[in-house]
C-alpha positions in Angstrom: 127.9 122.0 86.3 127.2 121.6 82.6 128.1 124.3 80.1 125.7 125.5 77.4 127.1 123.2 74.7 126.7 120.2 76.9 123.1 121.2 77.8 122.2 121.5 74.1 123.8 118.1 73.3 121.8 116.4 76.1 118.7 118.2 75.1 119.1 117.1 71.5 119.8 113.5 72.5 116.7 113.5 74.7 114.5 114.9 71.9 115.8 112.3 69.5 115.2 109.5 71.9 111.7 110.5 73.0 110.0 112.4 70.2 109.5 109.6 67.8 107.9 107.2 70.3 106.1 110.1 72.0 104.5 111.1 68.7 103.6 107.5 67.9 101.9 107.2 71.3 100.1 110.5 70.8 98.4 109.1 67.7 97.5 105.9 69.5 96.0 107.8 72.4 93.8 110.0 70.2 90.6 107.9 70.8 90.9 108.3 74.6 91.3 112.1 74.7 88.3 113.9 76.2 89.3 116.3 79.0 92.6 118.2 79.1 94.5 120.2 81.7 92.6 123.2 80.3 89.5 121.7 82.0 91.2 121.5 85.4 92.2 125.2 85.1 88.5 126.0 84.3 87.3 124.0 87.3 89.4 125.9 89.8 89.2 129.3 88.2 86.9 130.9 90.8 88.2 128.9 93.8 90.6 130.2 96.4 94.3 129.6 95.6 95.9 126.8 97.5 99.6 125.7 97.9 100.7 122.5 96.3 103.0 119.8 97.5 104.9 118.0 94.7 106.1 114.5 95.7 108.8 113.0 93.5 110.5 109.6 93.8 114.0 110.6 94.7 115.7 108.5 97.5 115.2 111.3 100.0 111.5 110.6 100.0 112.0 107.4 102.0 115.3 108.2 103.6 113.8 111.3 105.3 110.4 109.7 105.9 108.8 112.8 104.3 105.3 111.1 104.1 105.1 110.8 107.9 105.8 114.5 108.3 103.2 115.4 105.7 100.6 113.4 107.4 101.3 114.9 110.8 101.1 118.4 109.4 97.5 118.2 108.2 98.5 119.8 104.9 95.3 120.9 103.1 96.6 122.1 99.7 96.9 120.1 96.5 99.0 116.9 96.6 100.6 116.2 93.2 102.7 113.1 92.8 105.1 112.0 90.1 104.1 108.6 88.8 107.1 107.0 90.4 106.0 108.1 93.9 102.4 107.0 93.6 102.8 103.6 95.1 104.9 104.9 98.0 102.3 107.4 98.8 99.4 105.0 98.7 101.2 102.4 100.8 101.9 105.0 103.4 98.4 106.4 103.6 98.6 109.5 101.4 96.2 109.7 98.5 97.2 112.4 96.0 94.8 114.7 94.2 96.8 114.3 91.0 99.4 112.0 89.5 101.5 113.2 86.6 103.0 110.9 84.0 105.0 111.7 80.9 107.8 109.2 80.1 107.1 107.4 76.8 109.0 104.2 77.8 106.9 101.2 76.4 106.9 99.0 79.5 108.7 100.5 82.5 106.5 103.4 83.5 103.3 101.3 83.8 105.0 99.5 86.7 104.3 102.6 88.9 100.6 102.0 88.4 100.8 98.2 88.8 101.4 96.3 85.6 98.9 93.5 84.7 101.3 92.1 82.2 104.5 92.2 84.3 105.3 88.5 83.9 105.2 88.9 80.1 107.6 91.8 79.9 111.2 91.6 78.7 113.8 90.9 81.3 114.8 94.2 82.9 116.8 95.0 86.1 115.8 98.7 86.1 113.8 98.4 89.3 116.0 95.8 91.1 119.2 97.8 91.0 118.1 101.2 92.3 116.2 102.9 95.1 113.4 104.9 93.4 111.0 102.7 95.3 113.0 100.1 97.4 109.9 98.0 98.0 109.8 97.1 94.4 113.4 95.8 94.4 112.6 92.3 95.6 109.7 89.8 95.0 108.6 91.9 92.1 105.5 89.9 91.2 104.1 90.0 94.7 104.8 93.8 95.1 103.3 94.4 91.7 100.1 92.6 92.6 99.8 94.6 95.8 100.3 97.8 93.8 97.6 96.9 91.3 95.2 96.4 94.2 96.2 99.7 95.8 95.8 101.7 92.6 92.5 100.1 91.8 91.3 100.8 95.4 92.1 104.5 95.3 92.1 105.3 91.6 88.6 106.9 91.6 90.0 109.6 94.0 92.9 110.5 91.8 93.1 112.6 88.6 95.6 111.4 86.1 97.5 114.4 84.5 98.5 112.3 81.6 100.8 113.2 78.7 99.9 112.1 75.2 103.4 110.7 75.0 102.8 107.8 77.4 102.2 104.3 76.3 98.5 103.6 75.6 98.9 100.7 78.1 99.2 103.4 80.8 96.1 105.1 79.5 94.1 101.8 79.7 95.5 101.1 83.2 94.4 104.5 84.5 91.0 104.0 83.1 90.8 100.5 84.5 91.7 101.9 88.0 88.8 104.5 87.7 91.0 107.6 87.3 89.7 110.7 85.5 92.2 111.6 82.7 93.3 115.1 81.9 95.6 115.2 78.9 98.5 117.5 77.9 101.3 117.5 75.2 104.9 117.8 76.3 106.8 120.7 74.6 109.4 118.6 72.8 111.1 121.6 71.1 110.6 125.2 70.0 107.0 125.4 68.9 107.8 128.3 66.5 110.1 126.3 64.3 108.5 125.1 61.1 109.5 121.4 61.6 108.6 121.5 65.3 107.5 118.2 66.8 105.5 120.1 69.4 103.6 121.9 66.7 102.9 118.7 64.8 101.4 116.9 67.8 99.3 120.0 68.8 97.9 120.3 65.2 97.0 116.6 65.5 95.1 116.6 68.8 94.6 120.3 69.9 95.7 119.3 73.4 97.5 122.2 75.3 101.2 121.9 75.6 103.2 122.2 78.8 106.9 122.5 79.6 108.4 119.3 81.2 111.9 120.3 82.1 112.8 116.8 80.7 111.3 114.8 83.6 108.1 114.0 85.4 109.0 115.8 88.7 109.6 119.1 87.0 106.4 118.5 84.9 104.5 118.2 88.2 106.0 121.4 89.5 105.0 123.3 86.3 101.5 121.8 86.5 101.1 123.0 90.1 101.9 126.6 89.5 100.7 127.0 85.9 97.5 125.0 85.9 96.6 124.8 89.6 97.7 128.4 90.2 99.4 127.5 93.4 101.2 130.5 94.8 103.6 128.3 96.8 104.9 124.9 95.7 106.7 122.6 98.1 109.0 119.9 96.7 109.9 116.6 98.3 111.8 113.7 96.8 113.3 116.0 94.2 116.9 115.0 94.5 118.2 115.0 90.9 121.0 112.9 92.4 122.0 110.0 94.6 123.1 109.9 98.2 126.8 109.9 99.1 128.3 106.4 98.5 125.9 105.3 95.8 127.4 102.7 93.5 127.2 103.6 89.8 125.3 100.3 89.1 122.5 101.6 91.4 121.9 104.8 89.5 118.9 105.4 87.3 120.9 106.2 84.2 123.5 103.4 84.5 122.6 102.0 81.1 123.3 105.4 79.5 126.6 105.8 81.4 127.7 102.4 80.1 127.1 103.5 76.5 129.0 106.7 76.9 131.8 105.5 79.2 132.0 101.9 78.2 135.1 100.9 80.1 134.4 103.0 83.2 130.8 104.2 83.7 132.0 105.9 87.0 133.5 108.7 84.8 129.9 109.9 84.1 129.3 110.6 87.8 129.5 114.2 89.1 130.0 115.2 92.7 128.1 118.3 93.9 128.5 119.7 97.4 125.3 120.8 99.1 126.1 123.6 101.6 122.8 123.3 103.3 123.3 119.7 104.1 127.1 119.9 104.3 127.2 116.7 102.1 128.5 115.8 98.7 125.8 114.2 96.5 126.4 112.2 93.3 124.7 113.1 90.1 125.1 112.1 86.4 124.7 113.8 83.0 120.9 113.4 82.8 120.1 114.5 86.4 122.6 117.4 86.2 120.7 118.5 83.1 117.4 118.3 84.8 118.8 120.3 87.7 120.2 123.0 85.4 117.0 123.4 83.5 114.9 123.6 86.7 117.2 126.4 88.0 116.7 128.3 84.7 112.9 128.0 85.0 112.5 128.7 88.7 113.2 132.4 88.8 110.6 132.9 86.0 107.9 131.0 87.7 104.7 132.6 89.2 105.1 130.7 92.5 107.4 130.6 95.5 109.3 127.3 95.4 110.4 125.6 98.5 112.7 122.6 98.1 111.8 120.6 101.2 113.5 117.4 100.0 116.3 117.6 102.6 118.6 115.9 100.2 120.0 116.3 96.6 121.4 119.1 94.6 118.4 121.4 93.8 119.2 124.8 95.3 119.9 128.2 93.8 118.1 131.3 92.6 114.3 130.9 92.7 114.5 127.8 94.9 114.5 128.1 98.7 116.1 125.1 100.3 114.5 124.5 103.7 113.5 121.5 105.9 110.1 120.1 105.3 108.8 121.3 108.7 109.9 124.9 107.8 108.2 124.8 104.4 105.0 123.5 105.9 105.0 126.1 108.6 105.6 129.0 106.2 102.6 128.2 104.0 100.3 127.6 106.9 101.3 130.8 108.7 101.3 132.9 105.6 
């Protein structure tokens, strides 16, 4: 696990990497901002509380065939997907109520929505070498065209919970697909500090801020219990790690590990034993940080959190690690 000094170092590096481009995108997104997450909260204010199912894009999502279990269960709560799991859900017959997006990367994240400009993008092996969505690893142009069609077909049924930090190309893509957009600002740093990036962007657009935990999956969890007021939140695909035996080249943060451990990127991998699975999963500095932050937030949350991923390293105080079938049974029987 990471110590406090390491957590602060990674947090600082993340802020430096994302804040500048996030603030630039926030300025460019200003003309598109109408509704915010505040409007969602108003819409459901007098409605009965419902549980939420957060679907992230970790490898367990397809390794455990979680979607099939969800469909069989007849789950009737909110379905909230991270952007990276949107295509997987749609291809497998699950249309989410909400899709959350936050990463400011200029051209990678739009791939999750189907990228109309894919053939014009810089060469990038990000999707080919990992298993966030294995379907996208090969014949990328054909798979991308299929995803464009899927998102266009179901977009009008999905609300985009869209951070002001995202590329305006994602904004236009969501509008093109017929999605209703509900905006939010990520909390980049301590809002009370005079030089706060978070304060600066809020003063610019007056859009409510929300904690991200550094990643879209945690953002979706925060949205579910803070905005949707869900008393129980089930997580699937929230691995924050890679299955046993994963090669370092197939990890999401391989590029970062090459920069830090130039001669031997494997040095940046961390093994964590999961006593529930009796397996040792592989994580890295970034995922380990996300995991630590989630476990700091979970005991403070207003919801009961069930991690039904059936893989990964997210377990500890405030997170009950159970099979998906058990989690679904508990919220339906309670």
